[in-house]
C-alpha positions as CSV (number, residue, x, y, z in Angstrom):
1,M,2.1,-10.8,12.1
2,S,2.0,-12.6,8.1
3,L,5.0,-13.0,6.6
4,A,4.4,-10.0,5.0
5,E,3.8,-7.3,7.2
6,A,7.1,-8.7,9.1
7,I,7.8,-8.5,5.0
8,D,6.6,-4.6,4.4
9,D,8.0,-3.5,8.8
10,F,11.9,-5.0,7.0
11,F,10.7,-2.1,3.6
12,Q,9.7,0.5,5.7
13,S,12.8,0.9,8.3
14,T,15.0,0.2,5.8
15,G,13.6,2.9,4.0
16,Q,14.9,0.4,0.5
17,A,13.0,0.7,-3.0
18,V,11.3,-2.3,-4.5
19,F,10.8,-2.5,-8.2
20,I,7.5,-5.7,-8.1
21,E,7.2,-7.2,-11.4
22,A,4.6,-9.8,-13.4
23,E,5.7,-12.1,-15.4
24,G,3.7,-14.6,-18.1
25,K,2.8,-15.5,-21.2
26,E,0.2,-12.9,-22.5
27,S,-3.3,-14.9,-21.4
28,T,-1.8,-15.0,-18.6
29,I,-1.3,-11.8,-17.4
30,R,-4.3,-10.6,-19.7
31,K,-6.0,-12.8,-16.8
32,F,-3.6,-11.3,-13.7
33,V,-3.8,-7.6,-15.3
34,S,-7.7,-7.4,-15.0
35,D,-8.0,-8.9,-11.9
36,Y,-5.6,-6.3,-10.1
37,N,-7.7,-4.1,-12.2
38,S,-9.8,-5.6,-10.1
39,S,-8.7,-5.1,-6.3
40,Y,-6.0,-2.5,-6.7
41,S,-5.4,0.4,-8.2
42,P,-3.3,2.6,-10.5
43,R,-4.5,0.7,-13.5
44,I,-1.9,-0.9,-14.9
45,A,-1.3,-2.2,-18.8
46,I,0.2,-5.1,-20.7
47,G,3.0,-2.5,-21.8
48,D,3.6,-1.5,-18.3
49,D,6.8,-0.7,-17.0
50,G,6.8,-4.5,-14.4
51,I,4.2,-5.8,-16.8
52,I,6.8,-9.1,-18.8
53,C,3.6,-10.3,-21.2
54,L,5.6,-13.3,-22.8
55,D,3.9,-15.3,-26.2
56,E,2.7,-18.0,-25.7
57,S,4.8,-20.3,-27.6
58,K,7.1,-20.1,-24.3
59,N,7.5,-22.8,-22.3
60,K,6.6,-21.1,-19.2
61,W,3.3,-21.4,-17.2
62,G,2.4,-20.2,-14.7
63,L,2.9,-16.3,-13.3
64,E,5.4,-15.4,-12.6
65,L,5.6,-12.2,-9.4
66,R,8.8,-11.4,-8.4
67,C,10.1,-9.0,-5.4
68,Y,13.6,-6.3,-6.0
69,F,15.1,-4.3,-3.3
70,D,18.8,-3.7,-2.5
71,D,19.8,-4.4,0.7
72,A,18.7,-8.1,1.9
73,S,20.3,-7.4,5.8
74,G,17.9,-9.0,8.4
75,F,15.5,-9.9,6.3
76,P,12.5,-11.6,8.2
77,D,12.8,-15.0,5.4
78,G,16.8,-15.3,4.2
79,D,15.1,-18.7,2.3
80,L,12.8,-16.7,0.7
81,V,15.8,-14.2,-1.3
82,T,18.2,-14.7,-4.2
83,H,21.0,-12.7,-5.9
84,N,19.7,-11.0,-8.7
85,R,22.3,-10.1,-11.4
86,V,20.0,-11.0,-14.3
87,Y,16.6,-9.0,-14.3
88,R,16.6,-5.8,-13.4
89,S,20.4,-6.1,-12.4
90,E,20.2,-2.9,-10.4
91,Y,18.4,-4.7,-6.9
92,P,20.5,-6.8,-6.2
93,F,18.2,-8.8,-4.4
94,R,14.7,-10.8,-5.2
95,F,12.4,-13.1,-3.7
96,N,10.0,-14.5,-5.8
97,D,6.6,-16.0,-4.1
98,V,3.3,-15.3,-5.6
99,N,1.4,-15.7,-2.1
100,V,3.6,-13.4,0.0
101,I,3.5,-10.6,-3.6
102,R,-0.3,-10.6,-3.2
103,E,-0.4,-9.9,0.5
104,L,1.7,-6.6,0.1
105,F,-0.6,-5.4,-2.8
106,N,-3.5,-6.2,-0.5
107,L,-0.6,-4.1,2.4
108,G,0.1,-0.8,-1.1
109,Y,2.6,-2.3,-2.7
110,R,1.8,-2.0,-6.5
111,I,3.6,-3.5,-9.7
112,G,6.0,-0.9,-10.6
113,Q,7.8,0.9,-8.5
114,N,7.3,1.1,-4.7
């Protein structure tokens, strides 16, 4: 079982709310949105909840994907999880692993509320 599958099992068994967002410079986000829309539905757009589009002048490289959730008790890989107090403060926990979150997309998770 992959880590993403274990995380999916964890989210399913705990029944908690999950929110996924993408952040990057506009050029990075435009490419991400295009790639995402060619593989998943419903389609997303810049400006949607869960899409954070930064100005090209920001000191940020690459795409960041974040997965927010309510309770980390029993999370499959506790080393991934950080406490969340700044972004989407309604969710006390998050992880930022782009590869695992891309695998979650393949399991049916989407940008925004899941």
